[in-house]
TORGU-194570 format. One record per residue: x, y, z of N, C-alpha, C in turn; residue in one letter. Coordinates in steps of 0.2 Angstrom, whole numbers, padded with zeros to 4 digits, always signed. Example, Ala and Ser with C-alpha at 12.3 -4.5 7.8 and 13.67 -1.06 7.14 Angstrom:
BEGIN
+0066-0028+0039+0062-0022+0039+0066-0016+0039A;+0064-0011+0035+0068-0005+0036+0064+0000+0039S;
END
This chain:
BEGIN
-0072-0120-0109-0065-0119-0111-0059-0117-0107M;-0060-0114-0102-0054-0113-0099-0053-0120-0093L;-0059-0123-0091-0058-0127-0087-0055-0134-0091R;-0055-0133-0098-0053-0139-0102-0045-0139-0103S;-0042-0134-0100-0036-0132-0102-0033-0128-0107G;-0038-0126-0112-0037-0123-0119-0037-0113-0116I;-0030-0113-0120-0029-0102-0119-0034-0099-0123K;-0036-0095-0121-0040-0091-0128-0035-0087-0131P;-0035-0084-0135-0030-0079-0141-0034-0074-0141D;-0030-0072-0148-0034-0062-0149-0040-0065-0154R;-0042-0071-0156-0046-0072-0160-0052-0075-0155L;-0052-0075-0148-0056-0078-0145-0061-0072-0139T;-0054-0067-0138-0057-0062-0133-0063-0059-0137Y;-0061-0055-0144-0067-0053-0146-0073-0054-0146P;-0074-0058-0148-0082-0064-0146-0084-0064-0140F;-0080-0066-0133-0080-0066-0127-0085-0058-0126V;-0079-0052-0128-0081-0047-0126-0088-0044-0129L;-0090-0047-0136-0096-0044-0138-0102-0047-0136K;-0100-0053-0131-0107-0057-0127-0108-0053-0120S;-0102-0050-0115-0100-0047-0113-0106-0041-0114M;-0105-0036-0117-0109-0030-0121-0116-0033-0123A;-0118-0038-0125-0124-0039-0127-0128-0040-0120G;-0126-0044-0117-0128-0044-0109-0127-0039-0104L;-0125-0033-0105-0124-0029-0102-0120-0031-0096F;-0115-0034-0095-0112-0037-0088-0105-0034-0089L;-0107-0028-0086-0101-0025-0086-0094-0025-0081K;-0097-0028-0075-0092-0033-0069-0087-0037-0074E;-0089-0041-0076-0088-0049-0079-0084-0046-0086L;-0085-0038-0091-0084-0038-0095-0076-0034-0094G;-0076-0032-0088-0069-0029-0086-0066-0034-0082M;-0067-0040-0079-0065-0048-0078-0062-0049-0084T;-0064-0051-0091-0061-0049-0096-0056-0046-0098I;-0055-0039-0097-0050-0033-0102-0047-0037-0096H;-0043-0038-0088-0040-0039-0085-0035-0047-0088C;-0041-0051-0091-0038-0057-0093-0033-0056-0101M;-0035-0052-0103-0032-0048-0108-0026-0046-0108V;-0027-0043-0101-0019-0039-0101-0014-0042-0098L;-0018-0049-0095-0013-0054-0092-0010-0056-0097R;-0015-0058-0104-0011-0063-0108-0007-0061-0113C;-0003-0051-0112-0004-0049-0115-0005-0046-0125G;-0009-0047-0122-0014-0047-0129-0015-0039-0131I;-0017-0035-0127-0023-0029-0126-0018-0025-0131E;-0012-0023-0135-0012-0020-0140-0011-0022-0147F;-0015-0029-0147-0020-0030-0153-0026-0026-0154D;-0025-0024-0162-0030-0020-0163-0038-0020-0164S;-0035-0027-0167-0045-0033-0167-0046-0034-0158F;-0043-0032-0154-0045-0034-0147-0046-0029-0143V;-0043-0022-0146-0044-0015-0143-0050-0013-0145R;-0051-0012-0153-0058-0012-0153-0062-0014-0150V;-0063-0021-0150-0068-0024-0145-0068-0022-0137S;-0064-0021-0135-0063-0019-0128-0067-0010-0128L;-0067-0007-0132-0070-0001-0133-0075-0001-0134V;-0077-0005-0140-0085-0005-0140-0088-0008-0134D;-0088-0014-0131-0088-0017-0125-0091-0012-0120M;-0087-0011-0117-0085-0002-0114-0091+0003-0116Y;-0094+0004-0120-0095+0009-0124-0104+0006-0122V;-0104+0000-0123-0111-0004-0124-0114-0004-0116K;-0109-0005-0113-0110-0006-0104-0111+0001-0101V;-0109+0004-0106-0110+0013-0105-0106+0015-0099E;-0100+0011-0100-0094+0013-0096-0089+0018-0101K;-0091+0025-0102-0087+0028-0107-0081+0030-0105L;-0082+0031-0100-0074+0033-0097-0068+0028-0099G;-0071+0020-0095-0066+0016-0098-0065+0016-0106S;-0069+0016-0108-0068+0016-0115-0063+0021-0119A;-0063+0027-0116-0057+0032-0119-0052+0031-0114F;-0051+0028-0110-0045+0024-0108-0041+0020-0111K;-0045+0014-0114-0042+0009-0119-0041+0014-0124V;-0045+0018-0128-0042+0022-0131-0036+0025-0134F;-0036+0030-0127-0030+0035-0127-0024+0029-0125D;-0023+0022-0123-0018+0020-0123-0018+0013-0130E;-0020+0017-0136-0020+0013-0141-0014+0015-0145S;-0009+0015-0148-0003+0018-0151-0005+0019-0158P;-0009+0015-0159-0014+0013-0168-0016+0020-0168E;-0017+0022-0165-0025+0029-0168-0023+0033-0170R;-0017+0036-0171-0014+0041-0176-0011+0038-0182F;-0012+0033-0183-0010+0031-0189-0015+0028-0195E;-0012+0032-0200-0017+0035-0204-0021+0027-0208S;-0029+0028-0207-0032+0022-0212-0032+0015-0208G;-0027+0012-0205-0028+0007-0199-0032+0008-0191S;-0034+0012-0190-0037+0014-0183-0044+0018-0186S;-0047+0018-0192-0054+0021-0194-0059+0018-0188A;-0057+0010-0187-0063+0006-0185-0063+0009-0179L;-0058+0010-0174-0057+0010-0167-0059+0018-0166L;-0059+0023-0171-0062+0029-0168-0070+0032-0170W;-0071+0027-0176-0080+0025-0176-0085+0022-0171N;-0082+0018-0168-0085+0014-0164-0084+0020-0155V;-0081+0024-0154-0079+0027-0151-0084+0035-0149L;-0084+0036-0158-0088+0040-0161-0093+0040-0159I;-0098+0033-0160-0104+0032-0160-0105+0030-0153K;-0100+0027-0148-0102+0027-0141-0106+0035-0138G;-0101+0039-0142-0102+0045-0139-0109+0047-0139C;-0111+0046-0147-0116+0049-0150-0120+0045-0145C;-0121+0040-0144-0127+0036-0140-0128+0038-0132K;-0123+0041-0131-0121+0045-0124-0126+0053-0123A;-0125+0054-0129-0126+0061-0131-0121+0067-0128G;-0115+0063-0129-0109+0067-0128-0107+0069-0133S;-0109+0074-0138-0110+0075-0144-0104+0080-0144M;-0101+0084-0142-0095+0089-0139-0088+0083-0140K;-0089+0078-0137-0082+0072-0137-0084+0071-0144K;-0089+0070-0146-0090+0067-0152-0086+0069-0159A;-0089+0076-0158-0086+0081-0162-0079+0082-0162V;-0075+0082-0157-0071+0083-0155-0066+0076-0158K;-0068+0072-0155-0065+0065-0160-0065+0065-0166L;-0069+0066-0169-0069+0068-0179-0065+0072-0178F;-0065+0077-0177-0059+0083-0179-0051+0081-0178K;-0052+0077-0174-0045+0075-0171-0042+0069-0176A;-0048+0067-0180-0047+0059-0183-0043+0059-0188M;-0038+0055-0189-0032+0056-0196-0034+0056-0202P;-0039+0051-0204-0042+0050-0208-0050+0048-0208M;-0053+0052-0211-0060+0052-0210-0064+0049-0215K;-0065+0044-0214-0071+0039-0219-0077+0039-0219E;-0082+0039-0226-0090+0039-0225-0093+0037-0219N;-0091+0032-0216-0095+0028-0210-0093+0033-0204V;-0087+0038-0205-0087+0042-0200-0091+0047-0199S;-0092+0051-0207-0096+0058-0207-0102+0052-0206W;-0106+0049-0208-0113+0044-0207-0115+0045-0199S;-0108+0043-0196-0109+0040-0189-0112+0049-0186T;-0107+0053-0186-0110+0059-0183-0114+0062-0185L;-0116+0062-0193-0123+0065-0192-0129+0062-0191I;-0128+0054-0189-0133+0048-0184-0133+0053-0177D;-0127+0054-0175-0128+0056-0168-0132+0061-0168G;-0130+0067-0171-0135+0074-0172-0143+0071-0172F;-0144+0068-0176-0151+0066-0178-0154+0063-0172A;-0150+0057-0169-0154+0053-0163-0152+0058-0158K;-0149+0063-0156-0149+0069-0150-0153+0076-0153N;-0158+0073-0160-0164+0082-0161-0160+0086-0164G;-0153+0087-0166-0150+0093-0169-0150+0092-0176D;-0156+0092-0181-0156+0090-0188-0149+0100-0190M;-0152+0101-0188-0148+0109-0191-0139+0105-0191D;-0137+0104-0186-0130+0101-0186-0129+0095-0191R;-0133+0090-0190-0135+0087-0195-0133+0088-0201A;-0138+0092-0202-0138+0094-0210-0132+0099-0212M;-0131+0103-0208-0124+0108-0209-0117+0101-0211E;-0118+0096-0206-0113+0091-0208-0113+0087-0215L;-0119+0085-0216-0121+0082-0222-0119+0085-0227F;-0119+0092-0227-0119+0097-0234-0110+0099-0235D;-0106+0097-0228-0100+0098-0228-0097+0090-0232Q;-0099+0084-0232-0097+0080-0234-0096+0079-0239M;-0089+0076-0242-0085+0076-0249-0090+0071-0253P;-0091+0065-0250-0095+0060-0255-0100+0056-0251E;-0104+0058-0253-0111+0055-0251-0114+0051-0253K;-0116+0045-0250-0118+0038-0250-0124+0037-0247N;-0127+0031-0250-0133+0029-0248-0135+0031-0242V;-0129+0027-0238-0130+0027-0229-0132+0034-0227V;-0127+0039-0229-0130+0046-0226-0134+0048-0231S;-0137+0049-0234-0144+0050-0236-0150+0048-0232W;-0148+0041-0233-0154+0038-0227-0152+0040-0221T;-0148+0041-0216-0147+0043-0212-0151+0051-0212T;-0153+0057-0216-0153+0061-0217-0163+0059-0218M;-0163+0056-0221-0171+0055-0222-0173+0053-0216V;-0172+0048-0211-0172+0043-0207-0173+0049-0200D;-0166+0055-0201-0167+0058-0194-0172+0062-0195G;-0174+0065-0200-0180+0072-0203-0187+0070-0200F;-0188+0063-0201-0194+0058-0201-0194+0059-0193S;-0189+0056-0191-0189+0053-0181-0191+0061-0178R;-0187+0067-0181-0188+0073-0177-0196+0076-0180N;-0199+0073-0184-0206+0076-0183-0207+0082-0190G;-0200+0083-0194-0202+0086-0200-0199+0082-0206D;-0207+0080-0207-0207+0073-0212-0208+0078-0220C;-0210+0083-0220-0211+0088-0227-0204+0086-0231E;-0199+0088-0222-0190+0089-0226-0188+0081-0226K;-0191+0076-0222-0187+0070-0226-0188+0068-0233A;-0194+0069-0235-0199+0069-0242-0196+0071-0245L;-0190+0078-0244-0190+0082-0249-0182+0080-0250S;-0178+0078-0245-0172+0074-0246-0171+0068-0247I;-0178+0065-0250-0179+0058-0252-0178+0059-0258F;-0182+0063-0263-0184+0066-0268-0177+0069-0270S;-0173+0074-0268-0166+0075-0271-0161+0070-0269K;-0161+0067-0266-0157+0059-0267-0159+0056-0273M;-0166+0053-0274-0166+0051-0283-0164+0057-0288L;-0165+0064-0288-0162+0067-0293-0156+0067-0292E;-0150+0065-0288-0145+0065-0286-0141+0058-0292E;-0148+0053-0292-0144+0047-0294-0143+0040-0288G;-0143+0043-0284-0142+0038-0278-0147+0036-0277V;-0147+0027-0278-0153+0023-0278-0154+0020-0270K;-0158+0022-0267-0160+0019-0260-0162+0013-0258P;-0158+0011-0252-0160+0005-0249-0165+0004-0246N;-0170-0003-0242-0175-0004-0243-0176+0002-0234A;-0170+0002-0229-0170+0007-0224-0173+0014-0228F;-0170+0016-0232-0173+0022-0235-0178+0021-0237T;-0182+0018-0242-0188+0018-0242-0193+0018-0237V;-0191+0013-0231-0196+0013-0225-0196+0018-0221V;-0187+0023-0220-0191+0030-0218-0194+0033-0222S;-0193+0034-0228-0196+0037-0231-0204+0037-0231A;-0208+0030-0231-0215+0028-0229-0217+0033-0223L;-0212+0030-0219-0214+0033-0211-0216+0039-0211S;-0211+0043-0215-0215+0050-0216-0221+0051-0219A;-0221+0048-0223-0229+0051-0227-0235+0045-0224C;-0234+0042-0219-0238+0039-0213-0240+0044-0208A;-0234+0046-0206-0235+0052-0199-0239+0058-0202K;-0238+0061-0210-0243+0066-0210-0247+0064-0216I;-0247+0058-0218-0252+0057-0223-0253+0060-0229G;-0247+0059-0232-0244+0060-0238-0245+0054-0243A;-0253+0055-0243-0254+0049-0248-0252+0048-0256R;-0251+0054-0259-0248+0054-0265-0242+0053-0265E;-0238+0056-0258-0229+0056-0259-0228+0048-0260A;-0234+0045-0254-0232+0036-0252-0234+0033-0259G;-0239+0034-0264-0242+0032-0270-0235+0032-0274L;-0230+0036-0273-0225+0039-0279-0220+0033-0276R;-0219+0032-0269-0215+0029-0267-0215+0020-0268I;-0222+0020-0267-0223+0013-0268-0223+0010-0277H;-0224+0014-0281-0224+0013-0287-0216+0011-0289K;-0211+0017-0284-0203+0017-0286-0204+0010-0283Y;-0205+0008-0277-0205-0001-0276-0204-0005-0283I;-0211-0004-0286-0213-0009-0290-0210-0010-0296K;-0208-0003-0298-0204-0003-0302-0197-0004-0303D;-0193-0006-0298-0187-0006-0297-0186-0014-0293N;-0191-0018-0294-0190-0024-0291-0189-0025-0284G;-0189-0020-0280-0189-0020-0275-0190-0027-0271L;-0190-0031-0266-0193-0037-0263-0197-0035-0258H;-0203-0037-0258-0208-0033-0250-0207-0039-0245L;-0202-0036-0241-0199-0039-0237-0203-0037-0230T;-0202-0040-0224-0207-0038-0217-0206-0032-0216E;-0201-0027-0217-0200-0022-0215-0203-0018-0221A;-0204-0018-0227-0207-0014-0232-0212-0015-0231L;-0215-0022-0231-0223-0023-0233-0226-0017-0227G;-0223-0019-0220-0227-0017-0213-0226-0009-0213T;-0220-0005-0218-0222+0001-0219-0226+0005-0225A;-0227+0001-0230-0235+0001-0233-0238+0001-0231L;-0243-0005-0228-0248-0005-0223-0249+0001-0220V;-0243+0002-0214-0244+0009-0210-0244+0013-0215D;-0243+0017-0220-0242+0020-0223-0251+0022-0226M;-0253+0018-0230-0259+0016-0231-0265+0016-0228Y;-0266+0014-0222-0268+0013-0217-0268+0020-0213A;-0264+0025-0212-0265+0031-0209-0266+0036-0215K;-0267+0034-0219-0268+0039-0225-0275+0038-0229C;-0280+0032-0224-0285+0032-0224-0287+0027-0230G;-0281+0024-0234-0284+0019-0240-0282+0013-0236D;-0289+0009-0231-0287+0003-0228-0289-0002-0234I;-0291-0002-0240-0292-0008-0244-0286-0007-0247E;-0281-0003-0248-0274-0004-0252-0270-0007-0244S;-0269-0007-0241-0267-0007-0234-0268-0015-0235A;-0275-0018-0232-0275-0023-0235-0272-0029-0239S;-0274-0026-0245-0271-0029-0252-0263-0029-0252E;-0260-0025-0248-0252-0026-0245-0250-0030-0242V;-0256-0030-0236-0254-0036-0231-0253-0042-0231F;-0258-0044-0239-0261-0050-0241-0252-0052-0245G;-0251-0050-0249-0246-0048-0252-0237-0050-0249K;-0239-0047-0244-0232-0048-0239-0232-0055-0236T;-0226-0060-0239-0227-0066-0236-0222-0066-0231K;-0217-0062-0227-0216-0063-0220-0219-0056-0216Q;-0222-0060-0210-0226-0054-0208-0224-0056-0200K;-0223-0050-0197-0221-0049-0189-0224-0050-0186S;-0225-0049-0181-0229-0047-0173-0233-0038-0177V;-0227-0035-0178-0228-0028-0179-0232-0027-0185L;-0231-0032-0190-0234-0031-0197-0243-0034-0194T;-0242-0037-0191-0250-0039-0191-0253-0034-0184W;-0249-0032-0180-0250-0025-0177-0254-0020-0179T;-0249-0018-0185-0252-0014-0192-0256-0015-0194V;-0259-0019-0198-0266-0021-0199-0272-0021-0195M;-0270-0024-0188-0278-0024-0184-0278-0017-0181I;-0273-0011-0181-0275-0006-0179-0276-0003-0185W;-0274-0004-0190-0281-0002-0196-0288-0001-0197G;-0289-0007-0195-0294-0009-0196-0298-0005-0193W;-0296-0007-0185-0297-0003-0178-0300+0003-0180A;-0293+0008-0181-0296+0016-0183-0299+0017-0186I;-0303+0014-0192-0307+0015-0198-0314+0012-0197H;-0314+0009-0190-0321+0006-0187-0322+0001-0187G;-0316-0004-0194-0321-0013-0195-0317-0016-0190H;-0322-0015-0186-0321-0018-0179-0320-0027-0180S;-0325-0029-0185-0326-0036-0186-0319-0040-0190E;-0317-0034-0195-0309-0038-0198-0304-0037-0195Q;-0304-0032-0190-0299-0030-0183-0299-0037-0180A;-0306-0040-0179-0304-0045-0174-0301-0053-0178I;-0305-0052-0183-0304-0058-0190-0298-0058-0192A;-0293-0053-0189-0284-0051-0193-0283-0055-0185C;-0283-0054-0179-0281-0056-0173-0282-0064-0174F;-0287-0065-0177-0289-0074-0176-0286-0077-0181K;-0284-0074-0187-0277-0077-0191-0272-0076-0190Q;-0269-0070-0184-0263-0070-0182-0261-0076-0178M;-0265-0079-0173-0265-0083-0169-0264-0089-0173M;-0269-0090-0177-0269-0097-0185-0262-0097-0184F;-0258-0092-0188-0251-0091-0191-0245-0091-0184A;-0249-0092-0178-0242-0094-0174-0241-0090-0169G;-0243-0083-0173-0237-0075-0169-0240-0074-0164I;-0237-0075-0157-0237-0071-0152-0238-0064-0149K;-0246-0062-0147-0248-0056-0147-0243-0052-0142P;-0244-0045-0143-0238-0041-0139-0247-0036-0136D;-0242-0032-0131-0249-0027-0127-0250-0022-0131E;-0247-0020-0137-0250-0017-0144-0256-0020-0148V;-0255-0024-0149-0260-0028-0152-0268-0027-0149V;-0265-0028-0141-0272-0029-0136-0275-0022-0137F;-0272-0016-0138-0274-0009-0137-0277-0008-0142L;-0276-0012-0150-0278-0011-0157-0286-0015-0154A;-0285-0019-0153-0291-0024-0152-0296-0022-0145L;-0294-0018-0140-0299-0014-0136-0301-0010-0140L;-0297-0006-0145-0301+0002-0148-0304-0002-0152T;-0304-0005-0155-0308-0009-0162-0317-0008-0157A;-0314-0013-0151-0323-0015-0147-0326-0010-0145C;-0321-0004-0142-0324+0002-0139-0327+0004-0145M;-0323+0007-0150-0328+0011-0156-0335+0007-0158H;-0333+0000-0159-0341-0005-0160-0346-0005-0155S;-0343-0002-0150-0348-0005-0144-0350-0011-0143G;-0343-0014-0143-0342-0022-0141-0338-0024-0135Q;-0345-0022-0128-0343-0022-0123-0337-0030-0121V;-0342-0035-0120-0342-0041-0118-0335-0044-0122D;-0334-0042-0129-0330-0045-0131-0321-0041-0129I;-0323-0034-0128-0318-0029-0126-0315-0034-0119G;-0321-0035-0115-0317-0037-0107-0317-0046-0108L;-0319-0050-0114-0314-0055-0113-0307-0053-0117N;-0305-0048-0121-0298-0048-0125-0294-0045-0119F;-0297-0041-0112-0292-0040-0109-0292-0045-0105F;-0296-0048-0102-0295-0054-0098-0290-0061-0100D;-0291-0061-0107-0287-0065-0111-0279-0062-0109S;-0276-0056-0110-0272-0052-0112-0267-0054-0107M;-0273-0054-0100-0269-0056-0094-0267-0063-0091R;-0272-0067-0092-0274-0073-0091-0272-0078-0096L;-0271-0077-0102-0267-0080-0106-0259-0081-0110D;-0259-0074-0110-0254-0071-0111-0248-0068-0106Y;-0249-0067-0099-0248-0064-0096-0245-0059-0096C;-0247-0054-0101-0246-0047-0101-0249-0040-0095I;-0246-0040-0094-0248-0033-0087-0250-0027-0092E;-0256-0027-0089-0262-0020-0091-0257-0014-0091P;-0257-0010-0097-0255-0001-0095-0260+0002-0093S;-0259+0009-0091-0265+0013-0090-0268+0012-0096M;-0265+0014-0103-0270+0014-0108-0274+0009-0109K;-0271+0003-0108-0275-0003-0109-0284-0002-0102H;-0281+0001-0098-0287+0002-0093-0289+0006-0095Y;-0285+0013-0098-0291+0020-0099-0297+0016-0105T;-0295+0013-0109-0298+0009-0114-0305+0006-0113L;-0303+0001-0106-0309+0000-0104-0314+0003-0101I;-0311+0007-0098-0316+0010-0096-0321+0015-0099V;-0317+0018-0106-0320+0022-0111-0325+0018-0113D;-0322+0011-0114-0329+0008-0119-0334+0005-0113M;-0332+0006-0108-0341+0006-0104-0344+0011-0102L;-0339+0016-0103-0343+0022-0101-0348+0027-0108G;-0343+0024-0113-0347+0024-0120-0354+0020-0121R;-0352+0016-0117-0360+0009-0120-0364+0011-0114S;-0362+0016-0109-0369+0020-0105-0368+0015-0098G;-0364+0011-0095-0362+0008-0092-0358+0010-0087Q;-0360+0017-0084-0354+0022-0079-0355+0018-0073L;-0360+0013-0069-0358+0011-0063-0353+0005-0064T;-0355+0000-0070-0348-0004-0070-0341-0002-0072E;-0342+0006-0076-0334+0008-0076-0331+0010-0069A;-0337+0014-0064-0333+0015-0058-0329+0008-0055L;-0334+0004-0053-0332-0002-0051-0326-0005-0054R;-0323-0005-0060-0319-0007-0064-0313-0002-0060F;-0315+0003-0060-0308+0009-0060-0307+0007-0051I;-0314+0004-0046-0310+0003-0040-0305-0002-0039E;-0307-0007-0045-0303-0012-0043-0296-0013-0048R;-0294-0006-0050-0287-0005-0054-0283-0007-0049M;-0276-0008-0051-0272-0012-0044-0267-0007-0046P;-0269-0001-0049-0264+0005-0050-0270+0011-0051V;-0267+0018-0047-0270+0023-0047-0271+0027-0054N;-0277+0028-0055-0278+0031-0061-0276+0038-0062P;-0274+0037-0070-0270+0046-0069-0274+0051-0074D;-0283+0049-0073-0286+0054-0074-0292+0053-0069F;-0298+0059-0070-0301+0059-0064-0309+0057-0067D;-0312+0051-0062-0314+0048-0066-0325+0053-0065P;-0323+0056-0062-0331+0060-0061-0331+0067-0062I;-0334+0070-0065-0338+0066-0072-0336+0063-0077P;-0338+0056-0080-0334+0054-0086-0337+0059-0090Y;-0330+0059-0094-0330+0063-0102-0325+0061-0105E;-0327+0056-0109-0324+0050-0114-0319+0055-0119P;-0324+0061-0122-0316+0063-0127-0313+0067-0125N;-0312+0067-0116-0305+0071-0116-0300+0064-0112I;-0302+0059-0111-0300+0054-0107-0292+0052-0113I;-0286+0054-0112-0280+0052-0116-0279+0045-0117P;-0278+0042-0125-0279+0037-0126-0270+0036-0130L;
END
């Protein structure tokens, strides 16, 4: 564009800045900022928001604040909310919650998204007490704020509280979105709350929610971790759009329930569907082979991971191979395998105690 002599304008730079942020190009982003200054469009509100967003995403919070502080419109009620929200989100992402709170308090007008952004920041930084306190103070709660709380409690390990918030949300007449339901199902999966999971599945059916890749994966994961592998398989079959995560969850489900043949068959179906496996898929396959004592097949999967898919094994992959060989009584082969490992083992191979090796 520049070589063609076409001069970029206020509508061009935001897209360029977004690309700089996405590619984490700090220096080039700063160069674009200089071009903005030379063009004299630095006070355009759209451009300024894009500059703050770019600096936040390339982890230059100081530069983001500098642009923000130079924005004359920041205290104009209503017109500057996006500018404030972008910077608050950046502070939260950087773990600078004191700065985020200070910004929030100074806002001329707080929108729902402002409240939800700060609540999400506390949740992602592990402070659910502050998140709950802010949530209770929120004048108008919407599906986003409720979802943030459900997801926050689930991610921070208080899954019973997450499910309690989800139930209260329904009682308040707030209709959850797909992300809310996925977060609630994740909470069920973590604590094996099958009955709660069944109620959520019924809600999905009764309200005609489309079984998307995310919802299908969450249901499969919930049923598998709650011990109902047949229901997991049924939902998996009904999920039309399957990602590598969907396949991985199903393979893991078969593996941890001792169905190694089904796990391997599922992997073959995955290959036939044209889905490229990742390192987690191979962890599931090696786990299946370890529990079923299929050493040769497990070793073949290990070789295939490295040679066919160029996936570098992690310590967990090596540990599973050693565990698999040890459980089958092939201690000499296990020791030889350890000696050939390109990384130093983080476990003591002698004496061999498979039950204490971390997976």
